[in-house]
C-alpha positions as CSV (number, residue, x, y, z in Angstrom):
1,M,2.0,-14.1,-13.5
2,V,5.6,-12.9,-13.4
3,G,5.2,-9.2,-13.7
4,D,6.0,-6.8,-16.6
5,Q,9.7,-6.5,-16.0
6,M,10.3,-10.3,-15.9
7,A,7.9,-10.9,-18.8
8,A,10.1,-8.8,-21.0
9,H,12.9,-11.3,-20.5
10,V,11.2,-14.6,-20.0
11,R,8.7,-16.5,-22.2
12,P,7.0,-19.8,-21.9
13,V,8.1,-22.4,-24.4
14,R,6.0,-25.4,-23.6
15,L,4.4,-27.5,-21.0
16,R,6.0,-31.0,-20.9
17,D,3.9,-33.2,-18.6
18,T,3.9,-31.0,-15.5
19,T,7.1,-29.2,-16.3
20,L,6.9,-25.6,-17.6
21,V,9.8,-24.9,-19.9
22,V,10.7,-21.2,-20.2
23,A,13.3,-19.4,-22.2
24,V,15.2,-16.4,-21.0
25,N,17.3,-13.9,-22.9
26,E,20.2,-13.7,-20.4
27,P,21.8,-16.0,-17.8
28,G,21.0,-13.5,-15.1
29,W,17.3,-13.9,-15.7
30,A,17.7,-17.7,-15.6
31,S,19.1,-17.3,-12.1
32,Q,16.2,-15.0,-11.1
33,V,13.6,-17.5,-12.4
34,R,15.2,-20.4,-10.6
35,W,15.4,-18.4,-7.4
36,M,11.7,-17.5,-7.6
37,A,10.5,-20.9,-8.9
38,P,8.6,-21.7,-5.6
39,E,6.7,-18.5,-5.8
40,L,6.0,-19.0,-9.5
41,L,4.7,-22.5,-8.8
42,E,2.3,-21.1,-6.2
43,R,1.0,-18.5,-8.7
44,L,0.6,-21.1,-11.4
45,A,-1.3,-23.4,-9.0
46,A,-3.6,-20.6,-8.0
47,G,-4.3,-19.7,-11.7
48,L,-4.3,-23.1,-13.3
49,G,-5.0,-25.5,-10.5
50,D,-2.9,-27.7,-8.2
51,G,-0.6,-30.2,-10.0
52,V,-0.9,-28.7,-13.5
53,V,2.7,-27.3,-13.2
54,T,5.0,-28.9,-10.6
55,D,8.4,-27.8,-11.9
56,V,10.0,-25.0,-14.0
57,E,12.9,-25.7,-16.4
58,V,14.8,-22.7,-17.6
59,R,16.7,-22.4,-20.8
60,V,18.9,-19.5,-21.9
61,E,18.3,-18.6,-25.6
62,A,21.4,-18.3,-27.7
63,P,22.0,-14.8,-29.1
64,G,20.5,-14.4,-32.5
65,G,17.7,-16.9,-32.0
66,G,19.8,-20.0,-32.2
67,A,19.3,-23.2,-30.2
68,P,18.8,-22.5,-26.5
69,R,21.6,-23.2,-24.0
70,R,20.8,-25.2,-20.9
């Protein structure tokens, strides 16, 4: 749903209620995901149904696989 280039840097972590939590590997990708969140929500609604995902929360993974930074 996000395209090959973005998929290489972004991964879904979990669905908490109607919030999709995603992890990114660099802060720049966090900005990109936040910028395109409205489009992502439209794609998710088309694929999963209206109301399944209503928000996207982005976390930047710490280098080396440590705890994510918010």
